[in-house]
SEPA-192828 format. One record per residue (C-alpha): x, y, z; residue in three letters. Coordinates in steps of 0.1 Angstrom, whole numbers, padded with zeros to 4 digits, always signed. Layout:
<rs>
XYZALA;...
</rs>
This chain:
<rs>
+0629-0134+0075MET;+0602-0113+0057LEU;+0625-0084+0056ARG;+0651-0105+0037ARG;+0624-0115+0012ASN;+0607-0081+0008VAL;+0617-0079-0028ARG;+0600-0112-0036LEU;+0569-0101-0016ILE;+0566-0068-0035LEU;+0571-0084-0069ILE;+0545-0111-0061THR;+0520-0085-0048GLY;+0525-0063-0079ALA;+0521-0092-0103ALA;+0489-0104-0086THR;+0475-0068-0086ALA;+0482-0066-0124LEU;+0466-0100-0130LEU;+0435-0089-0110ALA;+0433-0056-0129PHE;+0437-0074-0162GLY;+0409-0099-0153TYR;+0386-0070-0143SER;+0392-0054-0177SER;+0378-0086-0194THR;+0347-0086-0173MET;+0314-0074-0188THR;+0307-0038-0178LYS;+0274-0031-0160ARG;+0256+0001-0154TYR;+0232+0011-0126THR;+0204+0036-0132ALA;+0183+0049-0103THR;+0150+0066-0101THR;+0135+0083-0069ASP;+0098+0088-0064PHE;+0075+0100-0036LEU;+0048+0075-0027PRO;+0012+0087-0024PRO;+0005+0107+0008GLN;-0027+0101+0027SER;-0047+0132+0035SER;-0084+0138+0044ASN;-0083+0175+0043SER;-0097+0176+0007GLY;-0132+0166+0018SER;-0136+0189+0047SER;-0155+0215+0028ALA;-0179+0189+0014LEU;-0184+0173+0048LEU;-0193+0206+0063ALA;-0225+0205+0044GLN;-0236+0175+0065LEU;-0235+0195+0097GLY;-0234+0171+0127GLY;-0231+0142+0103LEU;-0197+0153+0089GLY;-0179+0132+0114SER;-0192+0100+0098LEU;-0167+0103+0070ALA;-0138+0100+0094GLY;-0139+0062+0097LEU;-0103+0057+0102ALA;-0087+0091+0103SER;-0069+0083+0135GLY;-0060+0047+0127GLY;-0040+0052+0095GLY;-0004+0041+0091ILE;+0020+0070+0095LYS;+0045+0056+0069SER;+0035+0031+0043GLN;+0069+0028+0025SER;+0070-0009+0034ASP;+0037-0014+0017LEU;+0047+0003-0015TYR;+0081-0015-0016VAL;+0061-0048-0012GLY;+0039-0039-0041LEU;+0069-0030-0063LEU;+0083-0065-0055LYS;+0051-0083-0062SER;+0049-0109-0089GLU;+0023-0088-0107THR;+0047-0059-0112VAL;+0076-0083-0120GLU;+0056-0102-0146ASP;+0045-0070-0162GLY;+0081-0059-0164MET;+0091-0092-0180ILE;+0064-0091-0206ARG;+0069-0054-0214ARG;+0107-0056-0219PHE;+0109-0092-0231ASN;+0132-0101-0203LEU;+0128-0139-0207MET;+0148-0136-0240GLU;+0172-0110-0225GLN;+0180-0132-0195TYR;+0179-0165-0215HIS;+0153-0179-0192ALA;+0129-0207-0202LYS;+0105-0202-0173LEU;+0089-0171-0159MET;+0102-0180-0124SER;+0138-0179-0138GLY;+0132-0145-0154ALA;+0118-0133-0121ARG;+0149-0145-0102GLY;+0172-0127-0127ALA;+0152-0095-0125LEU;+0152-0096-0087GLU;+0190-0100-0088GLY;+0194-0069-0110ALA;+0169-0047-0091VAL;+0173-0030-0057LYS;+0143-0013-0041ILE;+0149+0008-0010ASP;+0123+0026+0010GLY;+0142+0029+0043THR;+0155+0064+0038GLY;+0146+0092+0063LYS;+0135+0114+0034ASP;+0105+0092+0027GLY;+0115+0086-0009LEU;+0116+0051-0026ILE;+0146+0044-0047ARG;+0147+0019-0075ILE;+0181+0009-0088SER;+0185-0014-0118VAL;+0218-0028-0130THR;+0222-0040-0166ASP;+0248-0044-0193LYS;+0232-0016-0213SER;+0229+0018-0197PRO;+0198+0026-0218GLU;+0180-0005-0208ARG;+0189+0000-0171ALA;+0172+0034-0173ALA;+0142+0020-0191GLU;+0137-0007-0165LEU;+0140+0017-0136ALA;+0114+0040-0151ASN;+0093+0010-0161GLY;+0089+0000-0125TYR;+0071+0033-0117VAL;+0048+0028-0147ASP;+0039-0008-0136GLN;+0033+0004-0101TYR;+0008+0030-0114ARG;-0011+0003-0133GLN;-0013-0019-0102LEU;-0023+0008-0077SER;-0050+0020-0101ALA;-0068-0014-0096SER;-0062-0016-0058LEU;-0077+0002-0028ALA;-0044+0010-0011ILE;-0049+0041+0008GLY;-0073+0048+0037GLU;-0095+0070+0014ALA;-0097+0043-0012ALA;-0107+0017+0013GLN;-0133+0040+0027ARG;-0146+0047-0009ARG;-0149+0010-0016VAL;-0168+0004+0017PHE;-0191+0034+0011LEU;-0197+0023-0025GLU;-0212-0010-0013GLN;-0234+0008+0013GLN;-0245+0033-0013LEU;-0256+0006-0037GLN;-0276-0011-0010GLN;-0293+0022-0001ALA;-0300+0028-0038LYS;-0317-0006-0041ASN;-0337+0000-0009ALA;-0349+0034-0021LEU;-0360+0020-0054ALA;-0380-0007-0036THR;-0396+0019-0013ALA;-0406+0041-0042GLU;-0422+0011-0059GLU;-0442+0003-0027ASP;-0454+0039-0025LEU;-0464+0039-0061LYS;-0485+0008-0056ARG;-0501+0023-0025SER;-0510+0054-0044GLN;-0526+0034-0072GLN;-0547+0014-0047THR;-0557+0041-0023SER;-0553+0074-0042GLY;-0534+0105-0031MET;-0539+0115+0006ILE;-0533+0150+0019GLN;-0515+0148+0053LEU;-0519+0175+0079ASP;-0489+0195+0089SER;-0483+0177+0122GLN;-0483+0143+0106ALA;-0461+0154+0078ARG;-0436+0170+0102ALA;-0436+0139+0124LEU;-0430+0116+0094ILE;-0401+0137+0082GLU;-0386+0139+0116SER;-0387+0102+0122VAL;-0374+0095+0087ALA;-0346+0119+0091SER;-0336+0104+0125LEU;-0337+0069+0112ARG;-0315+0079+0083ALA;-0290+0095+0106GLN;-0290+0064+0128ILE;-0284+0042+0098SER;-0257+0064+0084ALA;-0241+0067+0119LYS;-0241+0029+0123ASP;-0220+0025+0091VAL;-0188+0041+0105PRO;-0194+0026+0140VAL;-0195-0009+0125GLN;-0164-0002+0103ALA;-0144+0012+0132MET;-0151-0019+0153ARG;-0132-0039+0127THR;-0099-0022+0136TYR;-0105-0002+0169ALA;-0108-0016+0204GLY;-0137-0009+0227ALA;-0117+0018+0245GLY;-0109+0038+0213ASN;-0119+0075+0220PRO;-0133+0080+0184ASP;-0153+0048+0186LEU;-0168+0058+0220MET;-0177+0093+0207LEU;-0194+0078+0177GLN;-0213+0054+0199GLN;-0225+0082+0222GLN;-0238+0101+0192GLU;-0256+0070+0180LEU;-0272+0065+0214ASP;-0284+0101+0215THR;-0301+0097+0181LEU;-0318+0065+0194HIS;-0331+0084+0224ALA;-0345+0112+0203GLN;-0362+0086+0181LEU;-0378+0069+0211ALA;-0393+0102+0223LYS;-0412+0104+0190LEU;-0428+0071+0197GLY;-0408+0052+0171ALA;-0392+0018+0178LYS;-0354+0021+0180PRO;-0348-0013+0166ASN;-0379-0017+0144GLY;-0384-0009+0108ASP;-0399+0024+0095ALA;-0433+0008+0087ALA;-0441-0005+0122SER;-0437+0027+0143ASP;-0464+0038+0167ASP;-0461+0076+0165LEU;-0473+0099+0192ILE;-0500+0112+0168VAL;-0532+0093+0172SER;-0538+0070+0143GLN;-0575+0080+0145GLY;-0566+0114+0131ARG;-0554+0097+0099LEU;-0579+0081+0075PRO;-0577+0043+0078GLN;-0573+0041+0040ALA;-0542+0064+0041GLY;-0524+0046+0069LEU;-0505+0024+0045ASP;-0497+0054+0024TYR;-0483+0073+0054VAL;-0460+0044+0062ARG;-0448+0041+0026LYS;-0442+0078+0025THR;-0422+0076+0057ARG;-0401+0047+0043GLU;-0394+0067+0011VAL;-0383+0097+0030LYS;-0361+0076+0052TYR;-0344+0059+0023GLN;-0340+0093+0005GLU;-0322+0109+0035THR;-0300+0078+0040LEU;-0291+0077+0003PHE;-0282+0115+0003GLU;-0260+0111+0033ILE;-0241+0081+0019LEU;-0238+0098-0015ALA;-0221+0128+0001ARG;-0198+0106+0021GLN;-0190+0086-0011PHE;-0181+0118-0030GLU;-0159+0130-0001ALA;-0141+0097-0002ALA;-0136+0100-0039ARG;-0121+0134-0035LEU;-0097+0122-0008ASP;-0087+0092-0030GLU;-0081+0116-0059ALA;-0058+0137-0037ARG;-0038+0109-0021GLU;-0048+0085-0049GLY;-0023+0066-0069SER;-0005+0097-0079MET;+0033+0089-0079VAL;+0055+0120-0079GLN;+0088+0111-0096VAL;+0116+0132-0080VAL;+0145+0120-0101ASP;+0138+0102-0133ARG;+0164+0075-0144ALA;+0187+0084-0172TYR;+0213+0063-0189PRO;+0244+0064-0166PRO;+0277+0076-0181ASP;+0298+0057-0156LYS;+0299+0019-0150LYS;+0291+0005-0116SER;+0308-0029-0122TRP;+0336-0040-0122PRO;+0354-0017-0098PRO;+0389-0019-0113ARG;+0406+0001-0086ALA;+0391-0023-0060LEU;+0403-0053-0080PHE;+0438-0037-0083LEU;+0440-0031-0045LEU;+0426-0065-0036GLY;+0449-0083-0059GLY;+0479-0065-0044GLY;+0469-0073-0009VAL;+0461-0109-0017LEU;+0494-0114-0035GLY;+0514-0099-0007THR;+0496-0120+0019LEU;+0500-0153+0000LEU;+0537-0147-0007SER;+0543-0139+0030SER;+0526-0170+0041LEU;+0546-0191+0015TRP;+0579-0176+0027ILE;+0570-0184+0064VAL;+0560-0219+0054PHE;+0592-0224+0034ARG;+0614-0213+0062ASP;+0595-0235+0087MET;+0600-0265+0065MET;+0637-0257+0060ARG;+0643-0254+0098ARG;+0624-0287+0104MET;+0645-0306+0079ARG;+0677-0292+0094ALA;+0668-0305+0129ALA;+0687-0336+0141PRO;+0655-0355+0149GLU;+0642-0350+0113TRP;+0676-0362+0098GLN;+0676-0392+0120ALA;+0641-0402+0109LYS;+0650-0397+0072VAL;+0682-0419+0077ALA;+0661-0446+0094GLU;+0635-0445+0066TYR;+0662-0449+0039ARG;+0676-0480+0057ARG;
</rs>
């Protein structure tokens, strides 16, 4: 039956294909521009030279060196899709007027429909593809996404080094305030009791205790930070805790209280060897020395974190900048032509089968008998 009507099927398929091709020719052309960029890469190697100056304290800066995320493509894709970036794009390119949107939410929806952000490639690159009626505007929007991301990442602590820098910045400010307070206390003590010359044993003991206390305080900073993301069985956390316990033991041997403040220590040197009038001065001196050492350690860690942040930072390396495409991405006329031909051929075949089925049904005696009965 289909073979007898092959001419009709071919004519119908060809006509439908031509109609689909003609319709695709009337559709608005759209162009897709794509930009590829390499997201920031985390690295702590930049601060190794500076941390070496800290000797045994250099490990304090490695707060989360083993707990970072290996691939953060999903994080950067999420930031690119954030409302902050989208709103910045809408205001910068006046997209509410372009998309004829009355509300910001409507413009966001239109922008999301025109943009595709993909970070799932094995090469580690993030691709931003923008489709628009104008090839120039498509390229501008694709490149604009990179600029908006740079502005957003500059105000956020995204990487491990940036998070460490923010944490150490808070600790450094607290140490700075404590040092200023200790210096003021020492100044008042000097004004009331006068300058006191300390013997070499007392001075060495004061400096040793102050240095140990500063190391303990600085060591306690990364230990507390690691406990926020590492379990009790984490090897790095266990190592840091062992070093902290060793420092506590050394401090106890010198007669200082492990959990007390610097002004309440009972040192192994007899207090009778120090003038009673200078006892307060000794304690204030020890407190200043302790705060100075702690401030110096935290300052070096802070500078190391800033170096790491500058290296990994918010530096976005654009691999392929978007340029106005010279070939449209929509509509695919060849696909419309092929689809129209297939659809026309299928519909005409179904119609021929249905027509033949109805003809056979009407020619059946039972059908004719029912028609005659109905007419009577």
